[in-house]
Biopython code that builds the backbone (N, CA, C, O; Angstrom):
import numpy as np
from Bio.PDB.StructureBuilder import StructureBuilder

atoms = [
    (1, "MET", "N", (0.832, -1.190, 0.000)),
    (1, "MET", "CA", (0.000, 0.000, 0.000)),
    (1, "MET", "C", (0.869, 1.243, 0.000)),
    (1, "MET", "O", (2.006, 1.230, 0.471)),
    (2, "ALA", "N", (0.316, 2.301, -0.531)),
    (2, "ALA", "CA", (1.052, 3.562, -0.592)),
    (2, "ALA", "C", (1.151, 4.211, 0.792)),
    (2, "ALA", "O", (2.142, 4.874, 1.096)),
    (3, "ILE", "N", (0.132, 4.024, 1.624)),
    (3, "ILE", "CA", (0.167, 4.596, 2.964)),
    (3, "ILE", "C", (0.128, 3.463, 3.974)),
    (3, "ILE", "O", (-0.355, 2.370, 3.679)),
    (4, "HIS", "N", (0.644, 3.735, 5.173)),
    (4, "HIS", "CA", (0.630, 2.716, 6.216)),
    (4, "HIS", "C", (-0.792, 2.558, 6.747)),
    (4, "HIS", "O", (-1.429, 3.528, 7.156)),
    (5, "THR", "N", (-1.268, 1.337, 6.732)),
    (5, "THR", "CA", (-2.617, 1.022, 7.182)),
    (5, "THR", "C", (-2.524, -0.034, 8.273)),
    (5, "THR", "O", (-1.682, -0.929, 8.214)),
    (6, "THR", "N", (-3.381, 0.077, 9.251)),
    (6, "THR", "CA", (-3.451, -0.931, 10.303)),
    (6, "THR", "C", (-4.837, -1.545, 10.297)),
    (6, "THR", "O", (-5.772, -0.989, 9.722)),
    (7, "ASP", "N", (-4.962, -2.691, 10.938)),
    (7, "ASP", "CA", (-6.276, -3.311, 11.063)),
    (7, "ASP", "C", (-7.239, -2.353, 11.765)),
    (7, "ASP", "O", (-8.410, -2.253, 11.399)),
    (8, "GLN", "N", (-6.727, -1.652, 12.780)),
    (8, "GLN", "CA", (-7.573, -0.726, 13.530)),
    (8, "GLN", "C", (-8.059, 0.427, 12.660)),
    (8, "GLN", "O", (-9.214, 0.840, 12.772)),
    (9, "SER", "N", (-7.198, 0.949, 11.798)),
    (9, "SER", "CA", (-7.636, 2.051, 10.938)),
    (9, "SER", "C", (-8.674, 1.569, 9.925)),
    (9, "SER", "O", (-9.598, 2.305, 9.578)),
    (10, "ILE", "N", (-8.522, 0.342, 9.460)),
    (10, "ILE", "CA", (-9.503, -0.221, 8.530)),
    (10, "ILE", "C", (-10.832, -0.425, 9.246)),
    (10, "ILE", "O", (-11.890, -0.096, 8.709)),
    (11, "LEU", "N", (-10.775, -0.964, 10.450)),
    (11, "LEU", "CA", (-12.006, -1.155, 11.222)),
    (11, "LEU", "C", (-12.678, 0.183, 11.528)),
    (11, "LEU", "O", (-13.906, 0.277, 11.536)),
    (12, "GLY", "N", (-11.883, 1.205, 11.779)),
    (12, "GLY", "CA", (-12.437, 2.542, 12.005)),
    (12, "GLY", "C", (-13.148, 3.065, 10.767)),
    (12, "GLY", "O", (-14.222, 3.659, 10.862)),
    (13, "ALA", "N", (-12.544, 2.843, 9.604)),
    (13, "ALA", "CA", (-13.164, 3.265, 8.346)),
    (13, "ALA", "C", (-14.455, 2.495, 8.096)),
    (13, "ALA", "O", (-15.449, 3.066, 7.648)),
    (14, "ILE", "N", (-14.435, 1.198, 8.388)),
    (14, "ILE", "CA", (-15.637, 0.372, 8.231)),
    (14, "ILE", "C", (-16.751, 0.896, 9.134)),
    (14, "ILE", "O", (-17.899, 1.013, 8.705)),
    (15, "ASP", "N", (-16.413, 1.208, 10.377)),
    (15, "ASP", "CA", (-17.408, 1.717, 11.315)),
    (15, "ASP", "C", (-18.007, 3.029, 10.826)),
    (15, "ASP", "O", (-19.223, 3.215, 10.875)),
    (16, "LYS", "N", (-17.164, 3.933, 10.357)),
    (16, "LYS", "CA", (-17.631, 5.227, 9.862)),
    (16, "LYS", "C", (-18.556, 5.057, 8.652)),
    (16, "LYS", "O", (-19.612, 5.685, 8.575)),
    (17, "LEU", "N", (-18.145, 4.201, 7.709)),
    (17, "LEU", "CA", (-18.969, 3.950, 6.520)),
    (17, "LEU", "C", (-20.292, 3.290, 6.888)),
    (17, "LEU", "O", (-21.339, 3.636, 6.341)),
    (18, "ALA", "N", (-20.240, 2.338, 7.815)),
    (18, "ALA", "CA", (-21.463, 1.637, 8.224)),
    (18, "ALA", "C", (-22.448, 2.601, 8.884)),
    (18, "ALA", "O", (-23.656, 2.488, 8.679)),
    (19, "LYS", "N", (-21.943, 3.538, 9.668)),
    (19, "LYS", "CA", (-22.823, 4.525, 10.303)),
    (19, "LYS", "C", (-23.464, 5.432, 9.251)),
    (19, "LYS", "O", (-24.649, 5.752, 9.339)),
    (20, "GLU", "N", (-22.677, 5.841, 8.262)),
    (20, "GLU", "CA", (-23.222, 6.671, 7.194)),
    (20, "GLU", "C", (-24.268, 5.893, 6.387)),
    (20, "GLU", "O", (-25.317, 6.429, 6.031)),
    (21, "GLU", "N", (-23.965, 4.630, 6.108)),
    (21, "GLU", "CA", (-24.896, 3.774, 5.380)),
    (21, "GLU", "C", (-26.209, 3.646, 6.163)),
    (21, "GLU", "O", (-27.294, 3.773, 5.595)),
    (22, "HIS", "N", (-26.101, 3.400, 7.443)),
    (22, "HIS", "CA", (-27.274, 3.236, 8.300)),
    (22, "HIS", "C", (-28.120, 4.516, 8.302)),
    (22, "HIS", "O", (-29.347, 4.455, 8.226)),
    (23, "ALA", "N", (-27.460, 5.661, 8.388)),
    (23, "ALA", "CA", (-28.185, 6.937, 8.394)),
    (23, "ALA", "C", (-28.951, 7.139, 7.084)),
    (23, "ALA", "O", (-30.075, 7.641, 7.091)),
    (24, "LEU", "N", (-28.351, 6.753, 5.978)),
    (24, "LEU", "CA", (-29.038, 6.881, 4.699)),
    (24, "LEU", "C", (-30.236, 5.930, 4.623)),
    (24, "LEU", "O", (-31.307, 6.311, 4.150)),
    (25, "TYR", "N", (-30.050, 4.698, 5.089)),
    (25, "TYR", "CA", (-31.173, 3.749, 5.073)),
    (25, "TYR", "C", (-32.308, 4.239, 5.968)),
    (25, "TYR", "O", (-33.482, 4.092, 5.626)),
    (26, "GLU", "N", (-31.958, 4.819, 7.110)),
    (26, "GLU", "CA", (-32.986, 5.325, 8.027)),
    (26, "GLU", "C", (-33.771, 6.482, 7.418)),
    (26, "GLU", "O", (-34.955, 6.658, 7.705)),
    (27, "LYS", "N", (-33.110, 7.259, 6.586)),
    (27, "LYS", "CA", (-33.757, 8.408, 5.961)),
    (27, "LYS", "C", (-34.925, 7.973, 5.083)),
    (27, "LYS", "O", (-35.948, 8.652, 4.998)),
    (28, "GLY", "N", (-34.750, 6.837, 4.440)),
    (28, "GLY", "CA", (-35.845, 6.321, 3.616)),
    (28, "GLY", "C", (-35.747, 6.752, 2.171)),
    (28, "GLY", "O", (-34.905, 6.252, 1.425)),
    (29, "ASP", "N", (-36.594, 7.671, 1.772)),
    (29, "ASP", "CA", (-36.678, 8.105, 0.379)),
    (29, "ASP", "C", (-35.446, 8.937, 0.020)),
    (29, "ASP", "O", (-35.310, 10.079, 0.460)),
    (30, "LEU", "N", (-34.553, 8.357, -0.780)),
    (30, "LEU", "CA", (-33.296, 9.014, -1.109)),
    (30, "LEU", "C", (-33.360, 9.688, -2.473)),
    (30, "LEU", "O", (-34.002, 9.193, -3.399)),
    (31, "ASN", "N", (-32.678, 10.834, -2.578)),
    (31, "ASN", "CA", (-32.561, 11.471, -3.885)),
    (31, "ASN", "C", (-31.442, 10.773, -4.670)),
    (31, "ASN", "O", (-30.772, 9.886, -4.140)),
    (32, "ASP", "N", (-31.246, 11.163, -5.900)),
    (32, "ASP", "CA", (-30.256, 10.503, -6.764)),
    (32, "ASP", "C", (-28.845, 10.595, -6.199)),
    (32, "ASP", "O", (-28.081, 9.633, -6.276)),
    (33, "GLU", "N", (-28.497, 11.742, -5.634)),
    (33, "GLU", "CA", (-27.165, 11.920, -5.051)),
    (33, "GLU", "C", (-26.951, 10.976, -3.872)),
    (33, "GLU", "O", (-25.880, 10.386, -3.726)),
    (34, "GLU", "N", (-27.965, 10.839, -3.041)),
    (34, "GLU", "CA", (-27.876, 9.952, -1.879)),
    (34, "GLU", "C", (-27.812, 8.485, -2.303)),
    (34, "GLU", "O", (-27.099, 7.687, -1.695)),
    (35, "LYS", "N", (-28.558, 8.137, -3.344)),
    (35, "LYS", "CA", (-28.508, 6.770, -3.862)),
    (35, "LYS", "C", (-27.116, 6.450, -4.398)),
    (35, "LYS", "O", (-26.596, 5.355, -4.183)),
    (36, "ALA", "N", (-26.522, 7.406, -5.092)),
    (36, "ALA", "CA", (-25.167, 7.215, -5.613)),
    (36, "ALA", "C", (-24.173, 7.082, -4.468)),
    (36, "ALA", "O", (-23.260, 6.259, -4.527)),
    (37, "ARG", "N", (-24.350, 7.892, -3.422)),
    (37, "ARG", "CA", (-23.452, 7.806, -2.260)),
    (37, "ARG", "C", (-23.603, 6.451, -1.579)),
    (37, "ARG", "O", (-22.608, 5.853, -1.171)),
    (38, "LEU", "N", (-24.819, 5.964, -1.453)),
    (38, "LEU", "CA", (-25.061, 4.659, -0.833)),
    (38, "LEU", "C", (-24.368, 3.555, -1.621)),
    (38, "LEU", "O", (-23.769, 2.649, -1.041)),
    (39, "LYS", "N", (-24.453, 3.634, -2.931)),
    (39, "LYS", "CA", (-23.781, 2.636, -3.770)),
    (39, "LYS", "C", (-22.265, 2.699, -3.571)),
    (39, "LYS", "O", (-21.600, 1.668, -3.482)),
    (40, "LYS", "N", (-21.732, 3.910, -3.503)),
    (40, "LYS", "CA", (-20.289, 4.079, -3.294)),
    (40, "LYS", "C", (-19.871, 3.548, -1.917)),
    (40, "LYS", "O", (-18.829, 2.906, -1.785)),
    (41, "ILE", "N", (-20.684, 3.818, -0.906)),
    (41, "ILE", "CA", (-20.400, 3.315, 0.437)),
    (41, "ILE", "C", (-20.330, 1.796, 0.420)),
    (41, "ILE", "O", (-19.428, 1.214, 1.022)),
    (42, "ASN", "N", (-21.270, 1.145, -0.261)),
    (42, "ASN", "CA", (-21.281, -0.318, -0.307)),
    (42, "ASN", "C", (-20.018, -0.868, -0.961)),
    (42, "ASN", "O", (-19.480, -1.880, -0.513)),
    (43, "VAL", "N", (-19.544, -0.212, -2.013)),
    (43, "VAL", "CA", (-18.307, -0.639, -2.665)),
    (43, "VAL", "C", (-17.123, -0.435, -1.719)),
    (43, "VAL", "O", (-16.271, -1.313, -1.585)),
    (44, "GLU", "N", (-17.075, 0.726, -1.068)),
    (44, "GLU", "CA", (-15.975, 1.013, -0.145)),
    (44, "GLU", "C", (-15.965, 0.039, 1.029)),
    (44, "GLU", "O", (-14.900, -0.371, 1.490)),
    (45, "LEU", "N", (-17.149, -0.329, 1.512)),
    (45, "LEU", "CA", (-17.219, -1.323, 2.594)),
    (45, "LEU", "C", (-16.680, -2.675, 2.120)),
    (45, "LEU", "O", (-15.919, -3.329, 2.833)),
    (46, "ASP", "N", (-17.075, -3.087, 0.923)),
    (46, "ASP", "CA", (-16.570, -4.354, 0.384)),
    (46, "ASP", "C", (-15.049, -4.318, 0.252)),
    (46, "ASP", "O", (-14.370, -5.295, 0.568)),
    (47, "GLN", "N", (-14.519, -3.192, -0.214)),
    (47, "GLN", "CA", (-13.067, -3.066, -0.360)),
    (47, "GLN", "C", (-12.374, -3.107, 0.996)),
    (47, "GLN", "O", (-11.327, -3.738, 1.140)),
    (48, "ALA", "N", (-12.949, -2.443, 1.980)),
    (48, "ALA", "CA", (-12.338, -2.412, 3.311)),
    (48, "ALA", "C", (-12.341, -3.794, 3.955)),
    (48, "ALA", "O", (-11.330, -4.226, 4.510)),
    (49, "TRP", "N", (-13.477, -4.486, 3.882)),
    (49, "TRP", "CA", (-13.541, -5.839, 4.440)),
    (49, "TRP", "C", (-12.565, -6.772, 3.722)),
    (49, "TRP", "O", (-11.918, -7.604, 4.359)),
    (50, "ASP", "N", (-12.460, -6.637, 2.412)),
    (50, "ASP", "CA", (-11.526, -7.453, 1.646)),
    (50, "ASP", "C", (-10.093, -7.168, 2.073)),
    (50, "ASP", "O", (-9.303, -8.095, 2.249)),
    (51, "LEU", "N", (-9.752, -5.900, 2.239)),
    (51, "LEU", "CA", (-8.398, -5.539, 2.664)),
    (51, "LEU", "C", (-8.099, -6.110, 4.046)),
    (51, "LEU", "O", (-7.004, -6.620, 4.283)),
    (52, "LEU", "N", (-9.054, -6.028, 4.945)),
    (52, "LEU", "CA", (-8.864, -6.578, 6.286)),
    (52, "LEU", "C", (-8.651, -8.092, 6.223)),
    (52, "LEU", "O", (-7.785, -8.624, 6.917)),
    (53, "ARG", "N", (-9.432, -8.787, 5.399)),
    (53, "ARG", "CA", (-9.253, -10.249, 5.249)),
    (53, "ARG", "C", (-7.882, -10.577, 4.658)),
    (53, "ARG", "O", (-7.230, -11.532, 5.082)),
    (54, "GLN", "N", (-7.447, -9.782, 3.677)),
    (54, "GLN", "CA", (-6.117, -9.997, 3.091)),
    (54, "GLN", "C", (-5.029, -9.848, 4.152)),
    (54, "GLN", "O", (-4.122, -10.675, 4.246)),
    (55, "ARG", "N", (-5.132, -8.785, 4.948)),
    (55, "ARG", "CA", (-4.117, -8.527, 5.984)),
    (55, "ARG", "C", (-4.075, -9.675, 6.996)),
    (55, "ARG", "O", (-2.998, -10.122, 7.390)),
    (56, "ARG", "N", (-5.234, -10.139, 7.406)),
    (56, "ARG", "CA", (-5.290, -11.232, 8.386)),
    (56, "ARG", "C", (-4.719, -12.519, 7.796)),
    (56, "ARG", "O", (-4.017, -13.258, 8.487)),
    (57, "ALA", "N", (-5.011, -12.790, 6.540)),
    (57, "ALA", "CA", (-4.486, -13.998, 5.892)),
    (57, "ALA", "C", (-2.971, -13.916, 5.761)),
    (57, "ALA", "O", (-2.272, -14.892, 6.034)),
    (58, "LYS", "N", (-2.462, -12.769, 5.348)),
    (58, "LYS", "CA", (-1.010, -12.617, 5.218)),
    (58, "LYS", "C", (-0.329, -12.817, 6.569)),
    (58, "LYS", "O", (0.699, -13.488, 6.661)),
    (59, "ARG", "N", (-0.902, -12.238, 7.600)),
    (59, "ARG", "CA", (-0.333, -12.381, 8.943)),
    (59, "ARG", "C", (-0.349, -13.849, 9.374)),
    (59, "ARG", "O", (0.625, -14.346, 9.938)),
    (60, "GLU", "N", (-1.452, -14.534, 9.107)),
    (60, "GLU", "CA", (-1.592, -15.942, 9.494)),
    (60, "GLU", "C", (-0.529, -16.815, 8.836)),
    (60, "GLU", "O", (-0.071, -17.794, 9.425)),
    (61, "PHE", "N", (-0.144, -16.463, 7.624)),
    (61, "PHE", "CA", (0.826, -17.277, 6.897)),
    (61, "PHE", "C", (2.230, -16.681, 6.910)),
    (61, "PHE", "O", (3.054, -16.990, 6.050)),
    (62, "GLY", "N", (2.491, -15.825, 7.895)),
    (62, "GLY", "CA", (3.831, -15.318, 8.109)),
    (62, "GLY", "C", (4.298, -14.263, 7.121)),
    (62, "GLY", "O", (5.495, -13.999, 7.008)),
    (63, "GLN", "N", (3.366, -13.667, 6.414)),
    (63, "GLN", "CA", (3.711, -12.617, 5.458)),
    (63, "GLN", "C", (3.429, -11.242, 6.064)),
    (63, "GLN", "O", (2.766, -11.131, 7.095)),
    (64, "ASP", "N", (3.929, -10.225, 5.426)),
    (64, "ASP", "CA", (3.745, -8.851, 5.890)),
    (64, "ASP", "C", (2.348, -8.353, 5.512)),
    (64, "ASP", "O", (2.039, -8.235, 4.326)),
    (65, "PRO", "N", (1.504, -8.062, 6.499)),
    (65, "PRO", "CA", (0.153, -7.595, 6.187)),
    (65, "PRO", "C", (0.141, -6.252, 5.453)),
    (65, "PRO", "O", (-0.835, -5.926, 4.777)),
    (66, "ASP", "N", (1.211, -5.477, 5.580)),
    (66, "ASP", "CA", (1.271, -4.191, 4.884)),
    (66, "ASP", "C", (1.446, -4.350, 3.379)),
    (66, "ASP", "O", (1.385, -3.366, 2.642)),
    (67, "GLU", "N", (1.662, -5.571, 2.920)),
    (67, "GLU", "CA", (1.755, -5.824, 1.480)),
    (67, "GLU", "C", (0.374, -6.010, 0.842)),
    (67, "GLU", "O", (0.267, -6.115, -0.380)),
    (68, "ALA", "N", (-0.667, -6.052, 1.652)),
    (68, "ALA", "CA", (-2.033, -6.167, 1.137)),
    (68, "ALA", "C", (-2.416, -4.858, 0.454)),
    (68, "ALA", "O", (-2.025, -3.781, 0.905)),
    (69, "ASP", "N", (-3.165, -4.950, -0.611)),
    (69, "ASP", "CA", (-3.602, -3.768, -1.358)),
    (69, "ASP", "C", (-5.112, -3.754, -1.510)),
    (69, "ASP", "O", (-5.765, -4.798, -1.533)),
    (70, "ILE", "N", (-5.646, -2.558, -1.613)),
    (70, "ILE", "CA", (-7.077, -2.408, -1.890)),
    (70, "ILE", "C", (-7.323, -2.878, -3.313)),
    (70, "ILE", "O", (-6.678, -2.419, -4.256)),
    (71, "ARG", "N", (-8.260, -3.793, -3.452)),
    (71, "ARG", "CA", (-8.590, -4.309, -4.782)),
    (71, "ARG", "C", (-9.635, -3.416, -5.436)),
    (71, "ARG", "O", (-10.441, -2.794, -4.745)),
    (72, "PRO", "N", (-9.625, -3.351, -6.763)),
    (72, "PRO", "CA", (-10.593, -2.494, -7.457)),
    (72, "PRO", "C", (-12.025, -2.996, -7.280)),
    (72, "PRO", "O", (-12.257, -4.183, -7.045)),
    (73, "PRO", "N", (-12.986, -2.066, -7.396)),
    (73, "PRO", "CA", (-14.402, -2.448, -7.235)),
    (73, "PRO", "C", (-14.819, -3.611, -8.123)),
    (73, "PRO", "O", (-15.592, -4.463, -7.686)),
    (74, "ARG", "N", (-14.331, -3.668, -9.356)),
    (74, "ARG", "CA", (-14.757, -4.731, -10.273)),
    (74, "ARG", "C", (-14.395, -6.108, -9.735)),
    (74, "ARG", "O", (-15.026, -7.098, -10.105)),
    (75, "ILE", "N", (-13.397, -6.187, -8.875)),
    (75, "ILE", "CA", (-13.005, -7.476, -8.288)),
    (75, "ILE", "C", (-13.837, -7.768, -7.040)),
    (75, "ILE", "O", (-14.443, -8.835, -6.942)),
    (76, "VAL", "N", (-13.874, -6.845, -6.096)),
    (76, "VAL", "CA", (-14.583, -7.136, -4.847)),
    (76, "VAL", "C", (-16.086, -7.225, -5.041)),
    (76, "VAL", "O", (-16.763, -7.909, -4.274)),
    (77, "GLU", "N", (-16.615, -6.560, -6.033)),
    (77, "GLU", "CA", (-18.051, -6.618, -6.278)),
    (77, "GLU", "C", (-18.475, -7.916, -6.956)),
    (77, "GLU", "O", (-19.665, -8.229, -6.985)),
    (78, "ASN", "N", (-17.543, -8.667, -7.494)),
    (78, "ASN", "CA", (-17.881, -9.915, -8.166)),
    (78, "ASN", "C", (-17.646, -11.147, -7.294)),
    (78, "ASN", "O", (-17.808, -12.269, -7.774)),
    (79, "TYR", "N", (-17.272, -10.971, -6.037)),
    (79, "TYR", "CA", (-17.047, -12.118, -5.160)),
    (79, "TYR", "C", (-18.297, -12.941, -4.961)),
    (79, "TYR", "O", (-18.222, -14.165, -4.854)),
    (80, "GLU", "N", (-19.457, -12.286, -4.907)),
    (80, "GLU", "CA", (-20.698, -12.999, -4.619)),
    (80, "GLU", "C", (-21.231, -13.753, -5.829)),
    (80, "GLU", "O", (-22.076, -14.635, -5.677)),
    (81, "ASN", "N", (-20.759, -13.430, -7.020)),
    (81, "ASN", "CA", (-21.283, -14.067, -8.229)),
    (81, "ASN", "C", (-20.724, -15.440, -8.438)),
    (81, "ASN", "O", (-21.069, -16.105, -9.415)),
]
sb = StructureBuilder()
sb.init_structure("model")
sb.init_model(0)
sb.init_chain("A")
sb.init_seg("    ")
for serial, (resi, resn, name, xyz) in enumerate(atoms, 1):
    if name == "N":
        sb.init_residue(resn, " ", resi, " ")
    sb.init_atom(name, np.array(xyz, "f"), 0.0, 1.0, " ", f" {name:<3s}", serial, name[0])
structure = sb.get_structure()
């Protein structure tokens, strides 16, 4: 990664995004801008969770977790397919 990231900073980002996502869902009827933001939040959450899983796997197998990279949306969004 270009910047130093820790599991805690990733979890903090996940928490912040999840709170924003929850607030948008609670609002109910969203305008186009809010719908676009919600979609972006979901992608960012998928990327963050993926990065955290990569870091944990690297650590488990004796590798440097800082070598994990954020994967592009086209990759993390296709995991469920």
